[in-house]
N, C-alpha and C positions, 0 to 999 in steps of 0.2 A: 790180478796182477800185483796187488798189494793188499795187506791186511789193514783194517782200521779198528783201533781199540779205544776204549774210554777209561782205562785205568792202566797203571803200570803192572805188568805181570810180576808175580813174586819172583825174587832173585834176579830179575833182569839187570839191575844195577850192579850186581856182583860180577858180571861177565865182561871180559875184554872184547874188543871188536871182532877178533877172529873166532869167537864162540857164539856170536849173535845168530849166524845163519842156521846153525843146528837147532837153536832155541826158538827163533821166530819163523824160520822157513823162507824168508824173503823180505823185501821192502815192507816197512810197517809205518803207519801214521797213527800216532797216539795223542789223544786229546785229554788234557788234564784240566779240571775246573779250578779257577782261582776267584779271588774277590771281584776283580774287574773282569767283565765278560769278554770284551774284545781280546782275542788271543794274540800272544807273541808267537810267531811261527819260526821254528829253528830247524834247519836241515843239517844233517851230519852224514858222513860217509858217502858223499856224492862220488868220491874216489876212494876205493876200498883200502888203499894203502895210506890214507891220511886220517889217522884216528883221533886227532886232537879234539874234534868236535864232540865225539862220543865220550871221550875221557872227561871233557869239561862238563858235559851234561850229567854224567855219573856223579862227579864231584859236587856239582851245584844242587842237584835234586835231593841229595841225601840230607840237606838242611830242612827240607820241606816235608809236609805230611805225606804226599804221594810216595816219597822215597824213604819213609821211615823217620823223618825228622819231626820237630815239634812246632814248625811254623806253617801257617796256611800260605799257599801260593798267593802272592799279592795280585797276580793277573793270570788268567787262563793261559795255558801253554799248549801249543800243537807242535809235536816233535815228529819229524820225518827222518827215519833211519833208512838210508838209501841202499847202496850196493853191498848187501851183506855177503853175497856169494863171492865177490871179489875180495872183500875184507877177510874172508875165511882163509884165503891163500896169499894175503898181503900183496895184492895187485891192484893197480889203478882200475882196471876193468878186465873181464875175462875175454878170451878170444871169441869173436862173434857177438859180443855185446857192444852197444854204442857207449860213448862217454856219457855218464849220467848228468854231467853238467853241460851238455850241448843239445839236450832234447826237450828242454822246457819250451812253452809257447813262444813263438818267434824264431824257432830253430830253422836253419836252412838245410838241414840234413833230410834225406828221404825218410818218410814216416815209418815208425816202428811201433811195436807194442809199448816201448818205454815212452815214446812221445804221448801216447794216449794216457798212460799212467800219470805223467806230469800234468797234462791238461786237466785230468780229473782232480788232482790235488789242488791245483790253482782254483778250479771251480769250487771245491769244498771250502777253501780258505776265503774266497770271495763271499760265499754264503754266510760264513761265520763272522764276517766283518773284521778281518785281520787287522791288527793294530800296527805291527811292524814285523819285518822279516830279517833274519840273520842266517847266512850260510857260512859254515865254519870249515876252513881248510888249513892244511899244512902247505908249505912250499919247499922247494928242493934246495934253494940256495941259502947262504948265510945272510939273510936280510933282516932289517928291522921289522917288527910287526907293523902291519898297515891294514887299512880298510879300503875297500873299493866301492864306488858308486857308479851308477849308469845314467843318472840325471843330475843336473846342478839345481837342486832344490834345497831350501833351508832345512827341511825336516830330515832328508837323507844325509845332508852334510853334518847336521848335528849328531845324528846317529853314528856316523863314521868318526867324527872328532871325539866322541866319548871313548873310542878304542885307541886312537892314535893321532898324533899330530901329522902323520904322513897319510894322505888320502890320495888314491889313484882314481881317476875318472876314465872309463873306457866304454866304447860302444861296440867293439868286436872282441871276441867271437860272439855270435848270436846264440840264442838257445840256452843261456846260463840262467840259473835260478833267480839271481837278483834282478836281472833284466825283466823277467816275467812278473815277479812279485812287485816291482816298482810301479806297475800299472795299477796296483791295488793299495799300496801303502809305502811308507819309507822302507827302503831295503838296502842292505849292505852285504858285502862278502868280506869276511875276515881272513887274513893271511897271518898265521900264527907261528911262523918259524918252522924249523925242521922237525920231523917226526921224532918223538922220544924226549923232547925237551920239556921238563916240568914247568918252566916259566910260561910256555905257550898254553899249557892246560890251565894253569892258575889264572893267567890273564884273561883267557876266553871265559872261564867260569865266573870270574868277578864281573866281567862285562855282561854276561847273560843275567846274572843276579841284578845288576843295575838296570838293565832293560825291563825286567819284570816289575821294577818299582817306578818306572816312568808313568806319569799321569797324562 
């Protein structure tokens, strides 16, 4: 249901979101080794028409050795690239697909192959001793950038406040990435403004860079 890789494929960071499906073939989990073992988990393209997460990762990783830069990753990184087939046609999801951010463990939707995929990814990250989790999204309105949490815990609130003074707490809908991952580690969802805004990409990229340096 998804590919699992242990290095960045050559030229991957050269591709915009709509070219990923032809290159990767589908959802892909990529593990990159860093100085600190416990990985930061980052998910992008849970919605195919929200490319800020992928653009931020492209921008950020080019500073580091796996992306052709000159710096070692300060912490291991596990990157999940989600709905590539929807990204190919710039849609949130394809007809017949569930919403990729409603099928994580805890979902109330009828089981699908995508539910099993997300459960497997959570199990993998639990086994790796995940350090923190960040799910990166655009939103449709003209909103300030904000972070969302699903529990009121110091660690998750700290992670959220690193991104924005505006923090939203929610418990519904069920089945979202951050709610599943918060059972394992501090977890946030980032809302980075409208698609195509450079500020959203730069803000998310700087944030992920900061998260990699957290001790």
